[in-house]
N, C-alpha and C positions, 0 to 999 in steps of 0.2 A: 670256422672253416680253415683247414690247413692250407698254407701257401703252397702253390705248385713249385716244382723244381725250376721251371722257367722264370717265374716271378721272383724267386729267391736269387737266381743268377742275375736278373735285371737289376734288382735292388743292390746287390753286391757291386755290380759294375757301376751303377749310378753313384753310390756313396764314395767309391774310390776314383771316380772320374776326375781328372785334374781340372777340367773346365767347370765342373760342379763346385769343386772346392774353391777355385778361383772366384767364381761368381759369388759364393757366400762371403768370401773375404773382402771383395771389392764392392759389395752391395747391389749386385744385379739380381733381378728376380729369377732369371733362368740362364742356363748355359748358352742359350740361343743368342744372347747378346753378343757373344764373341764371333758368331757367324756373320752377323750384320756388320760388326766393326771391321772384320777382314774384307768383306765384300765392298764396303764403302771406301776403305783405304785404296782398293784397286780401281773401283769404277766411279768414285766421287759422286755418289747419288745425292747425298744430303748437303744442301747448300744453305748458308745462313739466310734467314728471311723468307724461306719458301714455306708453302703449305703442304703438309704430309698427311696422308690418311693411312692408318694401319688397320687392316682387316683381320679379324680374329686375333685381337691384340692380347687378350688375357694369357698369361699372368702379367705381362707388361715389360719383359726384358728388352724387346725392340723399341718400345716407347721410351725407355730410359736412355738408350743410345741416341735416338733421334732428338729428344729434348735437349741433351747435352750439346749437340752439334748445331742446332738451329739458330741459336742466338735469341736475343730478346724480341726481335720482330717476327720470328717464325712462329708457325702454328702447327701443332700436331693434334689430329682428331682421331681417336681410337674407337673402333666398333667391335662388339662381340655379343654373342648370345648370353655368355656368362658374365657375372659381375666382375669388375676390375677394381681392386683396392686403389684408392686415390694416389696419384703421382703428381709431383710438382710440374706445372705447365703442360699437363696432358688433359685435353677435354675428352670426355667419354660419353658415348651413346650406347646404351644397352639395347640390343635388338638385332633383327635380321636385316642386313643391308640391302636385301632385295625388296623389302617392303616399302611402300610409298610413305608411310608415316615416319619411318627411320630416315629415308632420303630427305624428307621435308625438314627434319631436325638438322641433318647435315647441311642442307642449303642455308638454313638459318644461321648456323655457326660460321659458315664460310663468309657471309656478309659480302658476297660479290667477288671474293678473291678466287683465283683459279688454283687448282690442285697441281702441284709440280711433281709429286711423287706418290705413288700408291705402292704399299708393301703388304705382303701376305705370307705369313708363316703357318697358315692353316693346315691341319692334318686331321683325318677322321679318327674316331675311336677304333682301335685295331681289334678286329674280330678273330684274326688268326687264319682266316680264309683268304689267301693271297689275291685271288682273282677279284673277290668282292672288295677287299681293302684298296686294291689298285683302282678299281672303278670309282669308289667313293673319293679317293684322293684326286683323281683327274677331274671329277665333277666339281670339287671345291676350287681347283685351279682354274677351271673354265668360268666359274662364277666370278672369281677375282679378275680374270682377264676381261670379261664382259663389263664389269664395273669400271676398270681402268680405261677401257676404250671409250666408254660413255661419259667419263667424268674428268679425265686428265686434260690439262691444257696442251695445246700443240707443242711438240718437242719435249713433252714431259716424259718421265721415266717410270718403270714398273719393275718390281722385284717380287718373284713368286717362288714358293717351294713346290717342287714336283717330284714324282718318283719314277725312276726308269722302269719301263714295262709297257704293257698294252696301252696305247693312246699317247705315249710320250712323243713319238716322232710327228704324229698329226698335230699335236698341240704346239710343238716347236715350229712347224710350218705355218700354223695359224698366227702365232706371235709375230713371225717375220712379215706377215702381210700388214701389220699394224705399227711396226717400229722400224726405224732406219737401220738399227743394229741390234742383234740379239746374241748374247753370249751365255754360256753355261759355266757355273762356278761350283766347286766342291770345297768349301772352307775346311780348314784343319779341325775346327770344332765339331764338324759333322763326322759321326762315327764311321769307320771304314766299312763295317758290315752293312751299313744302311744304304739303301738304293736312292736316298734323297739327293736331289741336286737343286740348285737355285738358278733360275733363268732371269737374266737381266735384259729388259727391253729399254733401249735408249733412243730418244728422239721420236716420240709418237708422231706418226704421219697424220696430216690433216685430211 
């Protein structure tokens, strides 16, 4: 099957992307690692010794960043429907984080410790129909927020990828009902033409 003009353009852009090249050189599994590094430098989300849950973690770029910053006493638990190639100091659960069986595995791994940070870089498979893609993206963001609200420790933090468009403002308002402070970030590693933004919720309200 012949590659489309759009897919060829994407591949050309991807191969020549400085963040892709840097990730390959520095051993990160995805260019997304630099988005988290920049956000964390600004908002200080990852603290040594805390417990972090990464939703939709595969291929593991964010896990690598978190594991580096947590220190020996911290824990990172990654969840995804897709398999994750093993990473040092990353505990992985394969499955849907909405399912009771997966949540039971998470509770077992937590061993009574509270979650200090939930991160989600989830995005849907793009269909090319913008309205449908936006709806799917917001649905994933809503699932991540619901998980964070139900599992974060008081004063915990939440980082989530969202896309500007239908539902964005309502989602932002909803986040503000659950966190003391909510800020939007557009890291340098996020492509200019992308409508993606990252929302940071600080200080989960009790």
